[in-house]
N, C-alpha and C positions, 0 to 999 in steps of 0.2 A: 526658369529661373529659381527658380526651389531646387531643385533637384543641384542642378549645379552651387548653388548655396552649400548643400548640403553635402558635396563633394571639400569647397575650400574648409566647413569645418572642419569636418574627417579630416583633412588633409594638414591641418595647421595643429591638430590633434595630434595626430599621430608622430608626425612633426617634433613636436613642444615633449612632450612623453620619451620619444627616444635619446632627442637631446637631454631628460632630465632632472629635466625645467621647475622649479617648486607649485605646484596644481593650489599651495593655498594665493599667490603671485598670479595666478590665472584668476583664479578665483573674487580676485583682489580689484583683477583693474579690466577684465571680462567691460565691463560696458562705462568704462570711460568715453571712448564713442558718444556716448549719447547724452555727454557735459553741454552741447550743441542744442539740442532742446533748448536751454533756461537763454540759451541766443535769442530761441523764439518771443521769448516771453516782453524780450526789448523791443527786436527789431523783426517780424515776421519773415519779410521780406533775408534781410541780415541772417537768421535764422535759417530758411532754408539754405544758402549758400554753406553756413558752419559749416551747418550738416554730412550737405555732400561733399564737403572738402574730406568731413573726417571718417565715410562712407565710402567711398572710391579703391579701390587695391594700389593705386597711384603711389596713397604717401607710406602704407606698407610698403610696396616695394623698395621706393626710395629708401626707405627708411633700414633696407635689409639687405642693400647694395653698400649702404654707409658702415655697414654691423660688417660687415664682408674683409670690405676698404681699409678699414680703421682700427680692425677686430674688439667690436664690443658689441662680446660676450650679450650685454644688458637690451641692448637694442637690438639684437635678431630674440633675443625672448617677448619682447616689446613687440618690435614686429609679428610677433604669431600670432599675438594674441589678438592682435590687430586686425591680422586677418581672419582671424576664430569670428571673432564680432563679427567683423562683416557676413560673413557665411554664414552667421546662427540668422542676423537679418534679411537676406535672402531666402533663406528658409522657406520663414513664417512668413513672407511676403511683404518686407518693410522694402523696398525701393527708393530709390535716390530724390528727396521733394523737387514738388514745383514749387517757383514763386511764390508766394505766403500762405500758402493752406499747406499747414503740413501732411491734413485726411491721402493729400493728391503725391499720389509716386507711379514713379515709368512703368511698372509694373501693373501697380489700382488702384483702387480709390478701399479708404480703408475703413 
């Protein structure tokens, strides 16, 4: 899973660079999916759901499809950043969360 995450991260970075998008936007938005961690402070179960929703590839895939269908270049850029974040997390061992415990993931206990 870590190698797959690294591959997703690398692919997202390569496509992002190929499309000549802004690197400062990449750095600014790279960690945006981690906003779900704040939901843990309110409710651990809801935090797990929010985290998992923002850390699966379904979201960026749907966004990428919409960006192609409706010619939204920023959506393509945003989807690539989102893919990069997910790949980065998987590469370092962060997985999807089990309900109520931030440190237990489908990959390992953190």
